[in-house]
C-alpha positions in Angstrom: 0.1 -0.2 0.0 1.6 3.3 -1.1 1.9 6.1 1.8 -1.0 8.2 -0.1 -3.4 5.3 -0.2 -2.7 5.0 3.8 -2.9 8.6 4.2 -6.0 8.7 2.3 -7.6 6.0 4.5 -6.4 7.3 7.7 -7.9 10.5 7.1 -10.9 9.2 5.8 -11.1 7.3 9.5 -10.6 10.1 11.3 -13.6 11.9 9.7 -15.6 8.7 10.0 -14.9 8.5 13.9 -14.8 11.9 14.9 -17.6 13.6 12.7 -20.8 12.6 15.1 -19.6 14.5 17.5 -19.2 17.7 15.6 -23.4 16.9 15.1 -24.0 16.5 19.3 -26.1 19.2 20.6 -26.5 19.8 24.2 -29.8 18.6 25.6 -32.4 21.0 25.4 -30.2 24.3 24.6 -31.8 26.1 21.6 -29.8 26.5 18.9 -27.5 29.7 18.0 -29.6 31.8 15.7 -26.1 33.2 14.1 -25.1 29.1 13.1 -26.6 29.6 9.5 -25.3 32.6 8.7 -21.8 31.6 9.8 -21.8 27.8 7.9 -22.8 30.2 5.0 -20.1 32.5 5.1 -18.0 29.2 5.7 -19.0 27.6 2.5 -18.3 30.2 0.4 -15.1 30.7 1.5 -13.9 27.0 1.3 -16.1 27.0 -1.9 -13.9 29.9 -3.7 -10.7 28.3 -2.4 -11.7 24.7 -3.6 -12.6 26.4 -7.0 -9.6 28.5 -7.2 -7.3 24.8 -6.4 -9.2 22.7 -8.5 -9.1 25.0 -11.7 -5.3 25.7 -11.1 -4.4 22.2 -10.5 -6.4 21.3 -13.5 -5.3 23.8 -16.2 -1.7 23.3 -14.7 -1.9 19.3 -15.8 -3.5 20.1 -19.1 -1.0 22.7 -20.3 1.6 20.0 -19.0 0.3 17.3 -21.2 -0.1 20.3 -23.8 3.6 21.2 -24.2 4.9 17.4 -23.3 2.8 16.2 -26.7 3.8 19.6 -28.8 7.6 18.7 -27.6 7.3 15.3 -28.8 5.5 16.0 -31.8 6.3 19.9 -32.8 4.5 19.1 -35.9 1.1 18.7 -34.4 1.7 21.8 -32.0 -1.9 23.4 -34.2 -4.0 20.4 -33.8 -2.7 20.2 -29.9 -3.3 24.0 -29.2 -6.8 24.4 -29.9 -8.2 21.3 -27.7 -6.4 22.9 -25.4 -7.4 26.5 -25.4 -10.9 25.1 -25.3 -10.2 22.5 -22.5 -8.6 25.7 -20.4 -11.7 27.4 -21.3 -13.6 24.6 -19.8 -12.1 24.6 -16.6 -11.8 28.1 -15.9 -15.6 28.2 -16.6 -15.8 26.1 -13.7 -14.0 28.5 -11.3 -16.0 31.1 -12.4 -19.0 28.9 -11.6 -17.6 28.0 -8.2 -17.2 32.3 -7.9 -20.7 32.7 -8.3 -21.8 29.9 -5.9 -19.8 31.6 -3.3 -20.7 35.2 -4.2 -24.4 34.7 -3.9 -23.8 32.0 -0.6 -22.1 35.2 0.3 -25.3 37.4 -0.3 -27.0 35.2 2.1 -25.1 36.8 5.2 -26.7 39.9 6.5 -24.5 42.6 7.4 -26.6 42.9 10.6 -28.9 40.3 12.8 -32.4 40.6 12.9 -33.7 42.0 15.8 -30.4 44.1 16.0 -28.7 41.5 18.4 -24.7 41.4 18.2 -23.1 37.8 17.8 -20.7 37.2 21.3 -17.6 37.8 20.4 -17.6 39.8 17.0 -17.1 43.4 17.2 -19.5 45.6 16.3 -18.9 47.8 13.4 -20.0 51.9 13.3 -20.5 53.9 10.4 -18.7 57.0 10.5 -20.3 58.9 8.1 -23.5 58.4 9.7 -22.5 59.3 13.0 -20.4 62.7 11.4 -23.6 63.9 9.6 
């Protein structure tokens, strides 16, 4: 078994065994009103990060494969370049879809919580322009 497989197996076991404690709730305690908003903000940040990472890896592998093909057969450069550019455009479109979804998720997070309550541990933002006028 290779080291990559062992690492993947270890991570899979860790996530499987310890994920149930993350979803545990205290008995009778009401859910925090800001949980959904914080998870949407976290999903937006992780989503754009994963989209960019996957797009960069995909574009790097596509360009490397095309350059390797061109270096092996320089006469086929024209036939290799066009599908490579098309593939890079499709990979970039997936990154833009990830950006769009993250942007929409970020739009679901309100600037101010309903009722004017401030979540604990967060600094209240003050609009200086409205205070001066």
